[in-house]
N, C-alpha and C positions, 0 to 999 in steps of 0.2 A: 796895079800895077803888082810886082812881082814882090812876097813876102818872105824874110827867113827870120827863123827865130834862132839866135846864135848862142847871144848871152840873154840874160834874164832883163836885163838894163833894156832890151829893145823893145819892151814890152812895157808902154805909158801903165800910170795907175789906173786910169778910166779903158784900156784894154784888160788889163789886169782884173777886172773889176764883171767887166764882159764874161769873159772865161771862167771866172769863178763864179759866177751866178749859175751859166749855162749848165756847171759839170754838179753844180746842187741839185739843176733842175734833173738831172740826166741820172742823182743817185737818186732820188724821188720816184721817178719812171723810167728808167733806163728801155724799156720796150718801146716805146713813145720813137726811139731814134733808130731803131733796128733796120731802116732802108734810106736812111737819108744820105749817105754815100753810095751807094748801087751805082755800080758803073767805075769807081775810081781805084788807084790801086797807090797803096804805099811799099815804098821798098826800104828795107833796113839793112843799112848797109854798117856792118859789126866787125870792124878791124880789129874790135879787143871784144873778147869775152863778156858777155855779161846777159845772163837768163832772165833777169826779173824783169830789167826795161825793154829788152828786144820783144820778150813775151807780153808783157804790157803793151807795147805800143802795138804788136801785133791783134792782139783781142781787142782792142781799141777800135781798131779798124774794121775789122769783121764786125763787132758788136754794133757798129754803123752800115754795115751790111755790104763793105768793099771786100778789095783783096789784094795779098800781100806776097811781094817776090822780095828777092834778100839772102844774104849768106849772114853765117853766124860767129865766123873766124877769118884772117889776115888769110890765113892759108889758102880757103875756101875761093879767096878773089883772084882777078888777074894781077894786082900788085904783088901777088908771089912770082909773076913771070916778067914781073918790071916797070908796067903801066902803071903812069902816073896818076895822082890823085887826081887831078884834074881831068884826065882823059877818061876813068872810070865815071866821074861825075855828068861830062856829058854823055856818054851813052846812057847810063843809066837814065839819067833826062827824056831819053826817049822812051822809056818803058814804062813813064810812072807818073802819079801825078804830083807828088810828093815823097819826100826823102828823108827817114832818119838816119843820122849818120855817130856813130860811136868811134872813137879812135882814141888809142891811146897817148899820144902827140898833142901838145896844145895847139888849138889854132887850125888843124886839119880841116875839121868842118866848114872853115870857114873859107878856107881855098876850093873847097870843093862849091859853097854858095857864090864864089865868085865867076864860076863859069855856066852854074847847071840853070836850066830854064824851065824848071820847077821850085817848089819852096822848099828848104833845106833847115830841118829840125835838128839842133846840136843835142845829141842823145850821151851825151859826155865827153870830154874831152881832156885828155891827162888828167892834170891837178889845176887845169883852171876852172871852168864851170859845168853845171847838168842842167841848164835853164828847167827841162819836165821835171825833173824830180823837185825844184822848189815848189811847182806849180802845186804838185801833188801834196807837197807840207803844207802850203797855205790851203788849200781845198780841205785836208784835214783839220789843221789848226780851225778856220773859219767853221767847219762841221762842228765841231767839240764846242765851241764855247761863242758861235754866232758871230764875233768879230777878229778883227785882225791887230788892233789897237790895246794900248795898257795892258800888257803884257810880262812877266819876267821868264825871259828866254833863256836858260839855259843850253849851252853847245860843251859837250866832252867828248875827249879822244883826240882825233887826230885833227887838229885844226890846221894846224898846216899846209897838208897834201890834201885836205879832206872837200873837194870840189865842191859837195853839196852844202855844206856851213857857208861856203863863200857866197855861195849864190843867195840863200836864205838872210843870212845877213842884211844883203844888200837890199833886198824886200821889204823885210820888215823891219828896216832902219826908217823904211818912207812912210811907216802908220805911227801917230803921234802918243806919245804915252812908254812905250817898245822902252825895254833895258835887258841887256846881257848880260851875261856870268860865264865867262868865256875860261872854262876847267881842262887844263891840261899841261902835261909838263914843260919843261923852258923850250925845249928842243922842239918842241911840238904847236906851240902857242900860234895864234894867227897872226898870217902876213901882213908887212906894214902898212900896207896900200890897204886893208880891210881896214886896220886900226884907223889910220888917217880920215877915212870913210867917216868913221864914228866920231872921232875928233873934230872935224871939221862941222858936222852937223850939229854938235852938240849934245851927242846922243849917251846918255848913261851907259858904263859898262864897268863891268870888274874883273879883273885876270887871277887866276888862282887857280893853284894845281890838286884842290882840294873838295874833291867831289862831295863829301857828308855832310861838310859844314856849307855846301853852297843850296844842297835837296831842299832846307825846310821854304826856301822865297820862292821857290820858281810855279810857275803857273804850267812851262813846259819845260821839260827834259829831253834834247833832242841828243839821243848816244851814236857815238860811231866809232868805227873799228877800227883800228891799226892796219894802215894797209901795208903787208907787205912787199905787195907792187912796186912802189913807190919809194922802198929802199933801196938806196945802191950800194950801200953796208949791211947784209944783211945781219952783222952781231948788233948793230944797233936797235935792228927791230925785234930779237930776241930779249933783248934788255927791256923793253917796252912792251911788249907782250903781255896783257891780262891785267896792266898797270890801274884800270879801269875796270870794275864788274859789281853791276848794278842787280842786288839782289831784292828778295823780301823783307831782308833784315832791314837794309839800308832804306826801303822805301816805305818802312813804317813811319819816320818822318817827315814825309814828302804830306803837301795839302791833300786831302781828300777829292779834290777834284785836278790834279794836276794832271797832265795826261802823256805819257814816255813813246817818244816816235825813234824811229831809226829807218835810215835808208836801204839795209839789207844789201849783202847776206851779213849776219851776226857769226862772230867767231864765239870768243868769251865774253862778252863786253856785258851781255845781260843772261843773267842765269836764268833755265829755265821756269824756275818756283816765281818769275814774273807773270809768266806768260798769262795765266788765270786771275791775276789783279785787273779791275774795273779800268786801272788807269792805263792798261797796257794797249796801246793803239796802233800799235807798230804792223800788225797785220792787217786792220782795217785799212791804213794807210795805204797798203798796198793796192786795195780794191779802191781807193779815192783816186790812186795812180792810173787806172785804165778810165776813170773818170774824167779826169784831167787832161788827159790825152784826146780823148774821144772831143772834148769842149775844142782843144786848140786846132785839133784838127777841119773842125768847122769852121772855126775860125777863117784858116789861112786857104780853105777850098772854097769860103764863100760860099757855105751851106745854109745858111741862117734862113733863106726862103722857100727852103721844101721844111720848114717847120714854122711857116706861117710867123717867124718872131723878126721883130726889128734888131737890126743889129749895128754894134758899134767896130767897123773894122778894125784888125790887128793896122795899126799904121801905119805906113810910108815912113823911111826914113825922114825926111823934111818934113811931115806932118808932127813925128813923133818929139823932134828937137823945138817947134812949135809949141805942142802940148807941155814940153818940159819949160819952157820959159816961161809960159803964163801960168803953171802951176807951181813952179818954184821946186820941182821934182830935181 
């Protein structure tokens, strides 16, 4: 059965465990996976520019031995001529084995998936979600700590529009003992539905606008930029830009084994004097993103047999629902 990854919640905990395990194996021995996707084609359909995510997907498929087609901006697609998103999906399905779709409007990749004949991966849709960035984040945290539970996770910056933090908190909330510190000005705090998820799960969290006070307790500090492109009122953006800047002096109060993450690109929210600190993992995070996407495409394309590995397949929707009921996820 065809599978799509449109929301991070499409993956059960078992699916996640499998993908994270394969990503870890790839990180330890990437050359072993060099021909697993030979003959397969990835289409990267980016209706919104995103250098890192697009190149990470393309690098992932090329490192698996496959090929890549696609476009990097809406103006380079037939959407500029008025073609519907559904027709684009139908046509590109004829040319590839899997699609990665980035769109500035929430749920547009879902429309493409509704008519696609190949798996569709949401590579970011508006302020909604960015599931493969979350896989990247989980791989990175797991590589750093060897676990995904019993951590204090600080999320700082644009928590209102930041789709990366929305997806990350949904996944880390599945693991026991995690608690969250939500650092943002009131106008950019976490949306009500995410807060409701934490409340319903009885998960500990703190809401604050004080980064310096929060730092000493954190195991993970996840910085985000204030996203100019998400603001209709540009004067509001100008008032908030630069409100949080992590520098070496502030990092001096952090735990020695804390890790600093960032989905990138950064603007001014992490000073360059942090880059040389051993706790700065945001460039390693970009490398782990390639491994995470390699593992996801191995799962979606059913390529485990090429590796002689047992595989826990990404579940079909009805199977995912049954898994959630059984696991209480």
